[in-house]
PDBQT receptor file of N, H, CA, C and O in Angstrom, charges set to zero:
ATOM      1  N   MET A   1     217.469 100.098 -72.432  1.00  0.00    +0.000 N 
ATOM      2  CA  MET A   1     218.129 100.488 -73.456  1.00  0.00    +0.000 C 
ATOM      3  C   MET A   1     217.446 100.194 -74.668  1.00  0.00    +0.000 C 
ATOM      4  O   MET A   1     216.872  99.123 -74.861  1.00  0.00    +0.000 OA
ATOM      5  N   SER A   2     217.484 100.868 -75.260  1.00  0.00    +0.000 N 
ATOM      6  H   SER A   2     217.951 101.739 -75.103  1.00  0.00    +0.000 HD
ATOM      7  CA  SER A   2     216.284 100.904 -76.728  1.00  0.00    +0.000 C 
ATOM      8  C   SER A   2     216.907 100.078 -77.537  1.00  0.00    +0.000 C 
ATOM      9  O   SER A   2     218.100  99.989 -77.246  1.00  0.00    +0.000 OA
ATOM     10  N   SER A   3     216.437  99.134 -78.858  1.00  0.00    +0.000 N 
ATOM     11  H   SER A   3     215.468  99.206 -79.095  1.00  0.00    +0.000 HD
ATOM     12  CA  SER A   3     216.714  98.409 -79.787  1.00  0.00    +0.000 C 
ATOM     13  C   SER A   3     217.857  99.006 -80.698  1.00  0.00    +0.000 C 
ATOM     14  O   SER A   3     218.679  98.292 -81.272  1.00  0.00    +0.000 OA
ATOM     15  N   ALA A   4     217.833 100.224 -80.765  1.00  0.00    +0.000 N 
ATOM     16  H   ALA A   4     217.165 100.803 -80.299  1.00  0.00    +0.000 HD
ATOM     17  CA  ALA A   4     218.757 100.906 -81.409  1.00  0.00    +0.000 C 
ATOM     18  C   ALA A   4     220.307 101.062 -80.749  1.00  0.00    +0.000 C 
ATOM     19  O   ALA A   4     221.345 101.053 -81.411  1.00  0.00    +0.000 OA
ATOM     20  N   GLU A   5     220.204 101.210 -79.238  1.00  0.00    +0.000 N 
ATOM     21  H   GLU A   5     219.361 101.217 -78.700  1.00  0.00    +0.000 HD
ATOM     22  CA  GLU A   5     221.353 101.436 -78.727  1.00  0.00    +0.000 C 
ATOM     23  C   GLU A   5     221.926  99.887 -78.680  1.00  0.00    +0.000 C 
ATOM     24  O   GLU A   5     223.156  99.883 -78.740  1.00  0.00    +0.000 OA
ATOM     25  N   SER A   6     221.438  98.795 -78.602  1.00  0.00    +0.000 N 
ATOM     26  H   SER A   6     220.439  98.799 -78.553  1.00  0.00    +0.000 HD
ATOM     27  CA  SER A   6     221.872  97.581 -78.500  1.00  0.00    +0.000 C 
ATOM     28  C   SER A   6     222.199  96.937 -79.682  1.00  0.00    +0.000 C 
ATOM     29  O   SER A   6     222.784  95.854 -79.692  1.00  0.00    +0.000 OA
ATOM     30  N   ALA A   7     221.769  97.692 -80.939  1.00  0.00    +0.000 N 
ATOM     31  H   ALA A   7     221.294  98.571 -80.931  1.00  0.00    +0.000 HD
ATOM     32  CA  ALA A   7     222.338  96.963 -82.186  1.00  0.00    +0.000 C 
ATOM     33  C   ALA A   7     223.847  96.941 -82.608  1.00  0.00    +0.000 C 
ATOM     34  O   ALA A   7     224.467  97.907 -82.162  1.00  0.00    +0.000 OA
ATOM     35  N   PRO A   8     224.398  96.289 -83.171  1.00  0.00    +0.000 N 
ATOM     36  CA  PRO A   8     226.031  96.356 -83.546  1.00  0.00    +0.000 C 
ATOM     37  C   PRO A   8     226.036  97.701 -83.971  1.00  0.00    +0.000 C 
ATOM     38  O   PRO A   8     225.107  98.387 -84.398  1.00  0.00    +0.000 OA
ATOM     39  N   LEU A   9     227.722  98.086 -83.710  1.00  0.00    +0.000 N 
ATOM     40  H   LEU A   9     228.477  97.529 -83.363  1.00  0.00    +0.000 HD
ATOM     41  CA  LEU A   9     228.014  99.158 -83.985  1.00  0.00    +0.000 C 
ATOM     42  C   LEU A   9     228.663  98.894 -85.642  1.00  0.00    +0.000 C 
ATOM     43  O   LEU A   9     229.286  97.889 -85.984  1.00  0.00    +0.000 OA
ATOM     44  N   ALA A  10     228.346 100.011 -86.478  1.00  0.00    +0.000 N 
ATOM     45  H   ALA A  10     227.839 100.827 -86.200  1.00  0.00    +0.000 HD
ATOM     46  CA  ALA A  10     228.610 100.000 -87.685  1.00  0.00    +0.000 C 
ATOM     47  C   ALA A  10     230.180 100.768 -87.709  1.00  0.00    +0.000 C 
ATOM     48  O   ALA A  10     230.124 101.994 -87.624  1.00  0.00    +0.000 OA
ATOM     49  N   TRP A  11     231.447 100.213 -87.808  1.00  0.00    +0.000 N 
ATOM     50  H   TRP A  11     231.492  99.216 -87.877  1.00  0.00    +0.000 HD
ATOM     51  CA  TRP A  11     232.461 100.612 -87.538  1.00  0.00    +0.000 C 
ATOM     52  C   TRP A  11     233.097 100.901 -89.104  1.00  0.00    +0.000 C 
ATOM     53  O   TRP A  11     232.930 100.229 -90.122  1.00  0.00    +0.000 OA
ATOM     54  N   PHE A  12     233.950 102.250 -88.894  1.00  0.00    +0.000 N 
ATOM     55  H   PHE A  12     234.086 102.795 -88.067  1.00  0.00    +0.000 HD
ATOM     56  CA  PHE A  12     234.331 102.622 -90.733  1.00  0.00    +0.000 C 
ATOM     57  C   PHE A  12     235.723 103.319 -90.145  1.00  0.00    +0.000 C 
ATOM     58  O   PHE A  12     235.849 103.796 -89.017  1.00  0.00    +0.000 OA
ATOM     59  N   LYS A  13     236.724 103.260 -91.173  1.00  0.00    +0.000 N 
ATOM     60  H   LYS A  13     236.622 102.873 -92.089  1.00  0.00    +0.000 HD
ATOM     61  CA  LYS A  13     238.239 104.015 -90.844  1.00  0.00    +0.000 C 
ATOM     62  C   LYS A  13     238.119 104.783 -92.213  1.00  0.00    +0.000 C 
ATOM     63  O   LYS A  13     237.592 104.281 -93.206  1.00  0.00    +0.000 OA
ATOM     64  N   SER A  14     238.616 105.950 -92.175  1.00  0.00    +0.000 N 
ATOM     65  H   SER A  14     239.044 106.358 -91.368  1.00  0.00    +0.000 HD
ATOM     66  CA  SER A  14     238.742 107.231 -92.858  1.00  0.00    +0.000 C 
ATOM     67  C   SER A  14     239.128 106.545 -94.346  1.00  0.00    +0.000 C 
ATOM     68  O   SER A  14     239.650 105.432 -94.284  1.00  0.00    +0.000 OA
ATOM     69  N   SER A  15     238.929 107.079 -95.566  1.00  0.00    +0.000 N 
ATOM     70  H   SER A  15     238.505 107.983 -95.617  1.00  0.00    +0.000 HD
ATOM     71  CA  SER A  15     239.152 106.576 -96.254  1.00  0.00    +0.000 C 
ATOM     72  C   SER A  15     240.622 106.853 -97.054  1.00  0.00    +0.000 C 
ATOM     73  O   SER A  15     241.005 106.406 -98.136  1.00  0.00    +0.000 OA
ATOM     74  N   TYR A  16     241.249 107.702 -96.164  1.00  0.00    +0.000 N 
ATOM     75  H   TYR A  16     240.939 108.064 -95.285  1.00  0.00    +0.000 HD
ATOM     76  CA  TYR A  16     242.949 108.089 -96.081  1.00  0.00    +0.000 C 
ATOM     77  C   TYR A  16     243.610 106.709 -95.681  1.00  0.00    +0.000 C 
ATOM     78  O   TYR A  16     244.651 106.435 -96.279  1.00  0.00    +0.000 OA
ATOM     79  N   SER A  17     243.191 105.903 -94.848  1.00  0.00    +0.000 N 
ATOM     80  H   SER A  17     242.345 106.126 -94.362  1.00  0.00    +0.000 HD
ATOM     81  CA  SER A  17     243.576 104.503 -94.164  1.00  0.00    +0.000 C 
ATOM     82  C   SER A  17     244.129 103.614 -95.297  1.00  0.00    +0.000 C 
ATOM     83  O   SER A  17     243.319 103.414 -96.202  1.00  0.00    +0.000 OA
ATOM     84  N   GLY A  18     244.981 103.211 -95.394  1.00  0.00    +0.000 N 
ATOM     85  H   GLY A  18     245.639 103.374 -94.658  1.00  0.00    +0.000 HD
ATOM     86  CA  GLY A  18     245.490 102.001 -96.228  1.00  0.00    +0.000 C 
ATOM     87  C   GLY A  18     245.606 100.830 -95.411  1.00  0.00    +0.000 C 
ATOM     88  O   GLY A  18     245.659 100.865 -94.182  1.00  0.00    +0.000 OA
ATOM     89  N   ASN A  19     245.646  99.704 -96.170  1.00  0.00    +0.000 N 
ATOM     90  H   ASN A  19     245.603  99.675 -97.168  1.00  0.00    +0.000 HD
ATOM     91  CA  ASN A  19     245.158  98.412 -95.881  1.00  0.00    +0.000 C 
ATOM     92  C   ASN A  19     246.824  97.981 -95.345  1.00  0.00    +0.000 C 
ATOM     93  O   ASN A  19     246.968  96.763 -95.443  1.00  0.00    +0.000 OA
ATOM     94  N   GLU A  20     247.960  98.614 -94.865  1.00  0.00    +0.000 N 
ATOM     95  H   GLU A  20     247.843  99.604 -94.785  1.00  0.00    +0.000 HD
ATOM     96  CA  GLU A  20     249.256  98.093 -94.727  1.00  0.00    +0.000 C 
ATOM     97  C   GLU A  20     249.114  97.669 -93.199  1.00  0.00    +0.000 C 
ATOM     98  O   GLU A  20     250.114  97.405 -92.531  1.00  0.00    +0.000 OA
ATOM     99  N   GLY A  21     248.169  97.629 -92.816  1.00  0.00    +0.000 N 
ATOM    100  H   GLY A  21     247.357  97.843 -93.358  1.00  0.00    +0.000 HD
ATOM    101  CA  GLY A  21     248.477  97.641 -91.010  1.00  0.00    +0.000 C 
ATOM    102  C   GLY A  21     248.836  98.545 -90.139  1.00  0.00    +0.000 C 
ATOM    103  O   GLY A  21     248.891  98.293 -88.935  1.00  0.00    +0.000 OA
ATOM    104  N   GLY A  22     249.118  99.688 -90.639  1.00  0.00    +0.000 N 
ATOM    105  H   GLY A  22     249.073  99.893 -91.616  1.00  0.00    +0.000 HD
ATOM    106  CA  GLY A  22     249.442 100.700 -89.866  1.00  0.00    +0.000 C 
ATOM    107  C   GLY A  22     248.485 101.015 -88.824  1.00  0.00    +0.000 C 
ATOM    108  O   GLY A  22     247.586 100.212 -88.576  1.00  0.00    +0.000 OA
ATOM    109  N   GLU A  23     248.605 102.242 -88.110  1.00  0.00    +0.000 N 
ATOM    110  H   GLU A  23     249.336 102.894 -88.311  1.00  0.00    +0.000 HD
ATOM    111  CA  GLU A  23     247.996 102.761 -86.876  1.00  0.00    +0.000 C 
ATOM    112  C   GLU A  23     246.709 103.459 -87.103  1.00  0.00    +0.000 C 
ATOM    113  O   GLU A  23     246.871 104.673 -87.224  1.00  0.00    +0.000 OA
ATOM    114  N   CYS A  24     245.469 103.059 -87.198  1.00  0.00    +0.000 N 
ATOM    115  H   CYS A  24     245.337 102.073 -87.099  1.00  0.00    +0.000 HD
ATOM    116  CA  CYS A  24     244.223 103.836 -87.420  1.00  0.00    +0.000 C 
ATOM    117  C   CYS A  24     243.125 103.277 -86.334  1.00  0.00    +0.000 C 
ATOM    118  O   CYS A  24     243.001 102.213 -85.727  1.00  0.00    +0.000 OA
ATOM    119  N   LEU A  25     242.502 104.319 -86.375  1.00  0.00    +0.000 N 
ATOM    120  H   LEU A  25     242.603 105.183 -86.868  1.00  0.00    +0.000 HD
ATOM    121  CA  LEU A  25     241.132 104.634 -85.919  1.00  0.00    +0.000 C 
ATOM    122  C   LEU A  25     240.206 103.934 -86.453  1.00  0.00    +0.000 C 
ATOM    123  O   LEU A  25     240.360 103.445 -87.572  1.00  0.00    +0.000 OA
ATOM    124  N   GLU A  26     239.082 103.768 -85.735  1.00  0.00    +0.000 N 
ATOM    125  H   GLU A  26     238.957 104.164 -84.826  1.00  0.00    +0.000 HD
ATOM    126  CA  GLU A  26     237.907 103.292 -86.514  1.00  0.00    +0.000 C 
ATOM    127  C   GLU A  26     236.824 103.862 -85.549  1.00  0.00    +0.000 C 
ATOM    128  O   GLU A  26     236.829 103.782 -84.320  1.00  0.00    +0.000 OA
ATOM    129  N   VAL A  27     235.743 104.549 -86.479  1.00  0.00    +0.000 N 
ATOM    130  H   VAL A  27     235.738 104.614 -87.477  1.00  0.00    +0.000 HD
ATOM    131  CA  VAL A  27     234.696 105.096 -85.801  1.00  0.00    +0.000 C 
ATOM    132  C   VAL A  27     233.260 104.457 -85.680  1.00  0.00    +0.000 C 
ATOM    133  O   VAL A  27     233.049 103.467 -86.381  1.00  0.00    +0.000 OA
ATOM    134  N   ALA A  28     232.544 104.784 -85.103  1.00  0.00    +0.000 N 
ATOM    135  H   ALA A  28     232.714 105.588 -84.534  1.00  0.00    +0.000 HD
ATOM    136  CA  ALA A  28     231.231 104.259 -85.084  1.00  0.00    +0.000 C 
ATOM    137  C   ALA A  28     230.188 105.505 -84.514  1.00  0.00    +0.000 C 
ATOM    138  O   ALA A  28     230.319 106.048 -83.417  1.00  0.00    +0.000 OA
ATOM    139  N   VAL A  29     229.106 105.831 -85.540  1.00  0.00    +0.000 N 
ATOM    140  H   VAL A  29     229.000 105.390 -86.431  1.00  0.00    +0.000 HD
ATOM    141  CA  VAL A  29     228.455 107.173 -85.061  1.00  0.00    +0.000 C 
ATOM    142  C   VAL A  29     227.319 106.377 -84.648  1.00  0.00    +0.000 C 
ATOM    143  O   VAL A  29     226.974 105.425 -85.348  1.00  0.00    +0.000 OA
ATOM    144  N   THR A  30     226.583 106.727 -83.373  1.00  0.00    +0.000 N 
ATOM    145  H   THR A  30     226.864 107.500 -82.804  1.00  0.00    +0.000 HD
ATOM    146  CA  THR A  30     225.152 106.639 -82.976  1.00  0.00    +0.000 C 
ATOM    147  C   THR A  30     224.658 107.827 -82.928  1.00  0.00    +0.000 C 
ATOM    148  O   THR A  30     225.232 108.880 -83.203  1.00  0.00    +0.000 OA
ATOM    149  N   PRO A  31     223.242 107.615 -82.463  1.00  0.00    +0.000 N 
ATOM    150  CA  PRO A  31     222.664 109.082 -82.214  1.00  0.00    +0.000 C 
ATOM    151  C   PRO A  31     222.888 109.868 -81.033  1.00  0.00    +0.000 C 
ATOM    152  O   PRO A  31     222.463 110.991 -80.761  1.00  0.00    +0.000 OA
ATOM    153  N   ARG A  32     223.642 109.077 -80.363  1.00  0.00    +0.000 N 
ATOM    154  H   ARG A  32     223.987 108.165 -80.584  1.00  0.00    +0.000 HD
ATOM    155  CA  ARG A  32     223.826 109.954 -78.890  1.00  0.00    +0.000 C 
ATOM    156  C   ARG A  32     225.243 109.950 -78.745  1.00  0.00    +0.000 C 
ATOM    157  O   ARG A  32     225.768 110.593 -77.835  1.00  0.00    +0.000 OA
ATOM    158  N   ALA A  33     225.837 109.359 -79.469  1.00  0.00    +0.000 N 
ATOM    159  H   ALA A  33     225.411 108.837 -80.208  1.00  0.00    +0.000 HD
ATOM    160  CA  ALA A  33     227.708 109.283 -79.432  1.00  0.00    +0.000 C 
ATOM    161  C   ALA A  33     228.261 109.136 -80.436  1.00  0.00    +0.000 C 
ATOM    162  O   ALA A  33     227.676 109.072 -81.518  1.00  0.00    +0.000 OA
ATOM    163  N   ILE A  34     229.520 109.053 -80.282  1.00  0.00    +0.000 N 
ATOM    164  H   ILE A  34     229.995 109.105 -79.404  1.00  0.00    +0.000 HD
ATOM    165  CA  ILE A  34     230.577 108.640 -81.196  1.00  0.00    +0.000 C 
ATOM    166  C   ILE A  34     231.663 107.697 -80.657  1.00  0.00    +0.000 C 
ATOM    167  O   ILE A  34     232.269 108.070 -79.652  1.00  0.00    +0.000 OA
ATOM    168  N   HIS A  35     231.865 106.937 -81.015  1.00  0.00    +0.000 N 
ATOM    169  H   HIS A  35     231.373 106.633 -81.831  1.00  0.00    +0.000 HD
ATOM    170  CA  HIS A  35     232.567 105.535 -80.600  1.00  0.00    +0.000 C 
ATOM    171  C   HIS A  35     234.064 105.479 -81.233  1.00  0.00    +0.000 C 
ATOM    172  O   HIS A  35     234.211 105.553 -82.453  1.00  0.00    +0.000 OA
ATOM    173  N   ILE A  36     234.996 105.367 -80.484  1.00  0.00    +0.000 N 
ATOM    174  H   ILE A  36     234.877 105.308 -79.493  1.00  0.00    +0.000 HD
ATOM    175  CA  ILE A  36     236.446 105.234 -81.582  1.00  0.00    +0.000 C 
ATOM    176  C   ILE A  36     237.143 104.459 -80.807  1.00  0.00    +0.000 C 
ATOM    177  O   ILE A  36     237.204 104.625 -79.589  1.00  0.00    +0.000 OA
ATOM    178  N   ARG A  37     237.736 103.536 -81.436  1.00  0.00    +0.000 N 
ATOM    179  H   ARG A  37     237.686 103.400 -82.425  1.00  0.00    +0.000 HD
ATOM    180  CA  ARG A  37     238.617 101.974 -80.917  1.00  0.00    +0.000 C 
ATOM    181  C   ARG A  37     239.859 102.166 -81.966  1.00  0.00    +0.000 C 
ATOM    182  O   ARG A  37     239.802 102.854 -82.984  1.00  0.00    +0.000 OA
ATOM    183  N   ASP A  38     240.900 101.481 -81.552  1.00  0.00    +0.000 N 
ATOM    184  H   ASP A  38     240.947 100.922 -80.725  1.00  0.00    +0.000 HD
ATOM    185  CA  ASP A  38     241.880 101.311 -82.206  1.00  0.00    +0.000 C 
ATOM    186  C   ASP A  38     241.829  99.879 -83.122  1.00  0.00    +0.000 C 
ATOM    187  O   ASP A  38     241.721  98.741 -82.665  1.00  0.00    +0.000 OA
ATOM    188  N   SER A  39     241.927 100.231 -84.393  1.00  0.00    +0.000 N 
ATOM    189  H   SER A  39     242.014 101.156 -84.764  1.00  0.00    +0.000 HD
ATOM    190  CA  SER A  39     241.512  99.233 -85.322  1.00  0.00    +0.000 C 
ATOM    191  C   SER A  39     242.525  97.841 -85.098  1.00  0.00    +0.000 C 
ATOM    192  O   SER A  39     242.022  96.761 -85.409  1.00  0.00    +0.000 OA
ATOM    193  N   LYS A  40     243.798  97.848 -84.619  1.00  0.00    +0.000 N 
ATOM    194  H   LYS A  40     244.207  98.725 -84.367  1.00  0.00    +0.000 HD
ATOM    195  CA  LYS A  40     244.535  97.088 -84.296  1.00  0.00    +0.000 C 
ATOM    196  C   LYS A  40     243.801  95.986 -83.093  1.00  0.00    +0.000 C 
ATOM    197  O   LYS A  40     243.979  94.768 -83.096  1.00  0.00    +0.000 OA
ATOM    198  N   ALA A  41     243.133  96.581 -82.311  1.00  0.00    +0.000 N 
ATOM    199  H   ALA A  41     242.988  97.570 -82.308  1.00  0.00    +0.000 HD
ATOM    200  CA  ALA A  41     242.840  95.848 -80.998  1.00  0.00    +0.000 C 
ATOM    201  C   ALA A  41     241.684  96.401 -80.531  1.00  0.00    +0.000 C 
ATOM    202  O   ALA A  41     241.524  97.077 -79.515  1.00  0.00    +0.000 OA
ATOM    203  N   PRO A  42     240.542  95.907 -81.719  1.00  0.00    +0.000 N 
ATOM    204  CA  PRO A  42     238.991  96.345 -81.645  1.00  0.00    +0.000 C 
ATOM    205  C   PRO A  42     238.480  95.822 -80.298  1.00  0.00    +0.000 C 
ATOM    206  O   PRO A  42     237.681  96.399 -79.560  1.00  0.00    +0.000 OA
ATOM    207  N   SER A  43     239.098  94.582 -80.086  1.00  0.00    +0.000 N 
ATOM    208  H   SER A  43     239.748  94.114 -80.685  1.00  0.00    +0.000 HD
ATOM    209  CA  SER A  43     238.278  94.122 -78.487  1.00  0.00    +0.000 C 
ATOM    210  C   SER A  43     238.110  94.947 -77.291  1.00  0.00    +0.000 C 
ATOM    211  O   SER A  43     237.249  95.003 -76.414  1.00  0.00    +0.000 OA
ATOM    212  N   ARG A  44     239.300  95.629 -77.549  1.00  0.00    +0.000 N 
ATOM    213  H   ARG A  44     240.000  95.584 -78.261  1.00  0.00    +0.000 HD
ATOM    214  CA  ARG A  44     239.802  96.698 -76.144  1.00  0.00    +0.000 C 
ATOM    215  C   ARG A  44     239.016  97.739 -75.989  1.00  0.00    +0.000 C 
ATOM    216  O   ARG A  44     238.033  97.847 -76.721  1.00  0.00    +0.000 OA
ATOM    217  N   ALA A  45     239.283  98.655 -75.055  1.00  0.00    +0.000 N 
ATOM    218  H   ALA A  45     240.082  98.567 -74.459  1.00  0.00    +0.000 HD
ATOM    219  CA  ALA A  45     238.213  99.649 -74.342  1.00  0.00    +0.000 C 
ATOM    220  C   ALA A  45     238.145 100.733 -75.673  1.00  0.00    +0.000 C 
ATOM    221  O   ALA A  45     239.096 101.106 -76.359  1.00  0.00    +0.000 OA
ATOM    222  N   GLN A  46     236.751 101.098 -75.801  1.00  0.00    +0.000 N 
ATOM    223  H   GLN A  46     235.978 100.795 -75.243  1.00  0.00    +0.000 HD
ATOM    224  CA  GLN A  46     236.353 102.219 -76.563  1.00  0.00    +0.000 C 
ATOM    225  C   GLN A  46     236.487 103.751 -75.896  1.00  0.00    +0.000 C 
ATOM    226  O   GLN A  46     236.428 103.992 -74.691  1.00  0.00    +0.000 OA
ATOM    227  N   LEU A  47     236.675 104.700 -76.938  1.00  0.00    +0.000 N 
ATOM    228  H   LEU A  47     236.723 104.504 -77.917  1.00  0.00    +0.000 HD
ATOM    229  CA  LEU A  47     236.195 105.931 -76.460  1.00  0.00    +0.000 C 
ATOM    230  C   LEU A  47     235.208 106.503 -76.796  1.00  0.00    +0.000 C 
ATOM    231  O   LEU A  47     234.894 106.532 -77.986  1.00  0.00    +0.000 OA
ATOM    232  N   ILE A  48     234.461 107.108 -75.837  1.00  0.00    +0.000 N 
ATOM    233  H   ILE A  48     234.716 107.084 -74.871  1.00  0.00    +0.000 HD
ATOM    234  CA  ILE A  48     233.117 107.182 -76.558  1.00  0.00    +0.000 C 
ATOM    235  C   ILE A  48     232.948 108.838 -75.997  1.00  0.00    +0.000 C 
ATOM    236  O   ILE A  48     233.149 109.160 -74.826  1.00  0.00    +0.000 OA
ATOM    237  N   VAL A  49     232.573 109.715 -76.998  1.00  0.00    +0.000 N 
ATOM    238  H   VAL A  49     232.410 109.453 -77.949  1.00  0.00    +0.000 HD
ATOM    239  CA  VAL A  49     232.366 111.123 -77.208  1.00  0.00    +0.000 C 
ATOM    240  C   VAL A  49     230.848 111.669 -77.514  1.00  0.00    +0.000 C 
ATOM    241  O   VAL A  49     229.919 111.000 -77.965  1.00  0.00    +0.000 OA
ATOM    242  N   THR A  50     230.836 113.257 -77.101  1.00  0.00    +0.000 N 
ATOM    243  H   THR A  50     231.591 113.800 -76.735  1.00  0.00    +0.000 HD
ATOM    244  CA  THR A  50     229.276 113.198 -77.836  1.00  0.00    +0.000 C 
ATOM    245  C   THR A  50     229.676 113.732 -78.954  1.00  0.00    +0.000 C 
ATOM    246  O   THR A  50     230.883 113.711 -79.194  1.00  0.00    +0.000 OA
ATOM    247  N   ALA A  51     228.737 114.350 -79.918  1.00  0.00    +0.000 N 
ATOM    248  H   ALA A  51     227.757 114.368 -79.723  1.00  0.00    +0.000 HD
ATOM    249  CA  ALA A  51     228.988 114.834 -81.218  1.00  0.00    +0.000 C 
ATOM    250  C   ALA A  51     229.827 116.229 -81.064  1.00  0.00    +0.000 C 
ATOM    251  O   ALA A  51     230.832 116.360 -81.763  1.00  0.00    +0.000 OA
ATOM    252  N   ALA A  52     229.510 117.089 -80.328  1.00  0.00    +0.000 N 
ATOM    253  H   ALA A  52     228.694 116.983 -79.761  1.00  0.00    +0.000 HD
ATOM    254  CA  ALA A  52     229.930 118.045 -79.791  1.00  0.00    +0.000 C 
ATOM    255  C   ALA A  52     231.219 117.863 -79.851  1.00  0.00    +0.000 C 
ATOM    256  O   ALA A  52     232.022 118.316 -80.667  1.00  0.00    +0.000 OA
ATOM    257  N   GLU A  53     231.394 117.139 -78.901  1.00  0.00    +0.000 N 
ATOM    258  H   GLU A  53     230.742 116.771 -78.238  1.00  0.00    +0.000 HD
ATOM    259  CA  GLU A  53     233.061 117.116 -78.642  1.00  0.00    +0.000 C 
ATOM    260  C   GLU A  53     233.731 116.385 -79.850  1.00  0.00    +0.000 C 
ATOM    261  O   GLU A  53     234.894 116.674 -80.133  1.00  0.00    +0.000 OA
ATOM    262  N   TRP A  54     233.116 115.543 -80.504  1.00  0.00    +0.000 N 
ATOM    263  H   TRP A  54     232.172 115.308 -80.274  1.00  0.00    +0.000 HD
ATOM    264  CA  TRP A  54     233.976 115.166 -82.013  1.00  0.00    +0.000 C 
ATOM    265  C   TRP A  54     234.066 115.651 -82.793  1.00  0.00    +0.000 C 
ATOM    266  O   TRP A  54     234.883 115.354 -83.664  1.00  0.00    +0.000 OA
ATOM    267  N   ALA A  55     232.995 116.972 -82.882  1.00  0.00    +0.000 N 
ATOM    268  H   ALA A  55     232.331 117.214 -82.174  1.00  0.00    +0.000 HD
ATOM    269  CA  ALA A  55     233.030 117.958 -83.987  1.00  0.00    +0.000 C 
ATOM    270  C   ALA A  55     234.497 119.268 -83.523  1.00  0.00    +0.000 C 
ATOM    271  O   ALA A  55     235.148 119.942 -84.321  1.00  0.00    +0.000 OA
ATOM    272  N   ALA A  56     234.599 119.242 -82.210  1.00  0.00    +0.000 N 
ATOM    273  H   ALA A  56     234.070 118.694 -81.562  1.00  0.00    +0.000 HD
ATOM    274  CA  ALA A  56     235.821 119.979 -81.528  1.00  0.00    +0.000 C 
ATOM    275  C   ALA A  56     236.844 119.465 -82.013  1.00  0.00    +0.000 C 
ATOM    276  O   ALA A  56     237.695 120.034 -82.697  1.00  0.00    +0.000 OA
ATOM    277  N   PHE A  57     236.806 118.196 -81.633  1.00  0.00    +0.000 N 
ATOM    278  H   PHE A  57     236.114 117.734 -81.078  1.00  0.00    +0.000 HD
ATOM    279  CA  PHE A  57     238.196 117.344 -81.788  1.00  0.00    +0.000 C 
ATOM    280  C   PHE A  57     238.412 117.316 -83.648  1.00  0.00    +0.000 C 
ATOM    281  O   PHE A  57     239.587 117.345 -84.013  1.00  0.00    +0.000 OA
ATOM    282  N   VAL A  58     237.726 117.283 -84.356  1.00  0.00    +0.000 N 
ATOM    283  H   VAL A  58     236.771 117.259 -84.059  1.00  0.00    +0.000 HD
ATOM    284  CA  VAL A  58     237.723 117.239 -86.273  1.00  0.00    +0.000 C 
ATOM    285  C   VAL A  58     238.003 118.822 -86.473  1.00  0.00    +0.000 C 
ATOM    286  O   VAL A  58     238.650 119.051 -87.495  1.00  0.00    +0.000 OA
ATOM    287  N   ARG A  59     237.684 119.850 -85.784  1.00  0.00    +0.000 N 
ATOM    288  H   ARG A  59     237.159 119.663 -84.954  1.00  0.00    +0.000 HD
ATOM    289  CA  ARG A  59     237.914 121.017 -86.217  1.00  0.00    +0.000 C 
ATOM    290  C   ARG A  59     239.478 121.337 -85.671  1.00  0.00    +0.000 C 
ATOM    291  O   ARG A  59     240.215 122.017 -86.385  1.00  0.00    +0.000 OA
ATOM    292  N   PHE A  60     239.921 120.856 -84.464  1.00  0.00    +0.000 N 
ATOM    293  H   PHE A  60     239.323 120.304 -83.883  1.00  0.00    +0.000 HD
ATOM    294  CA  PHE A  60     241.190 120.891 -84.020  1.00  0.00    +0.000 C 
ATOM    295  C   PHE A  60     242.215 120.244 -84.928  1.00  0.00    +0.000 C 
ATOM    296  O   PHE A  60     243.214 120.805 -85.377  1.00  0.00    +0.000 OA
ATOM    297  N   ALA A  61     241.889 119.150 -85.114  1.00  0.00    +0.000 N 
ATOM    298  H   ALA A  61     241.078 118.694 -84.748  1.00  0.00    +0.000 HD
ATOM    299  CA  ALA A  61     242.721 118.302 -86.177  1.00  0.00    +0.000 C 
ATOM    300  C   ALA A  61     242.968 119.061 -87.697  1.00  0.00    +0.000 C 
ATOM    301  O   ALA A  61     244.019 119.185 -88.327  1.00  0.00    +0.000 OA
ATOM    302  N   GLY A  62     241.694 119.481 -88.005  1.00  0.00    +0.000 N 
ATOM    303  H   GLY A  62     240.841 119.380 -87.494  1.00  0.00    +0.000 HD
ATOM    304  CA  GLY A  62     241.504 119.827 -89.342  1.00  0.00    +0.000 C 
ATOM    305  C   GLY A  62     242.950 121.205 -89.218  1.00  0.00    +0.000 C 
ATOM    306  O   GLY A  62     243.667 121.323 -90.211  1.00  0.00    +0.000 OA
ATOM    307  N   GLU A  63     243.161 121.906 -88.270  1.00  0.00    +0.000 N 
ATOM    308  H   GLU A  63     242.579 121.810 -87.463  1.00  0.00    +0.000 HD
ATOM    309  CA  GLU A  63     243.844 122.975 -87.925  1.00  0.00    +0.000 C 
ATOM    310  C   GLU A  63     245.472 122.813 -88.331  1.00  0.00    +0.000 C 
ATOM    311  O   GLU A  63     246.112 123.689 -88.912  1.00  0.00    +0.000 OA
ATOM    312  N   ARG A  64     245.832 121.935 -88.044  1.00  0.00    +0.000 N 
ATOM    313  H   ARG A  64     245.312 121.223 -87.572  1.00  0.00    +0.000 HD
ATOM    314  CA  ARG A  64     246.945 121.329 -87.983  1.00  0.00    +0.000 C 
ATOM    315  C   ARG A  64     247.531 120.923 -89.541  1.00  0.00    +0.000 C 
ATOM    316  O   ARG A  64     248.602 120.329 -89.662  1.00  0.00    +0.000 OA
TER     317      ARG A  64
């Protein structure tokens, strides 16, 4: 594992997310993957996808 892969992830939420404690996802981007987690349960399992998979999801979500 390289030092870049072992570095702490920098998580962020959408600028559309409020601070009311609602349902949000947080995302962390690395050179090899996109990490996704529940902001209400950050220590639970993460979903990890490739950049291509994330781009397809964002395109699909934008069509809705």
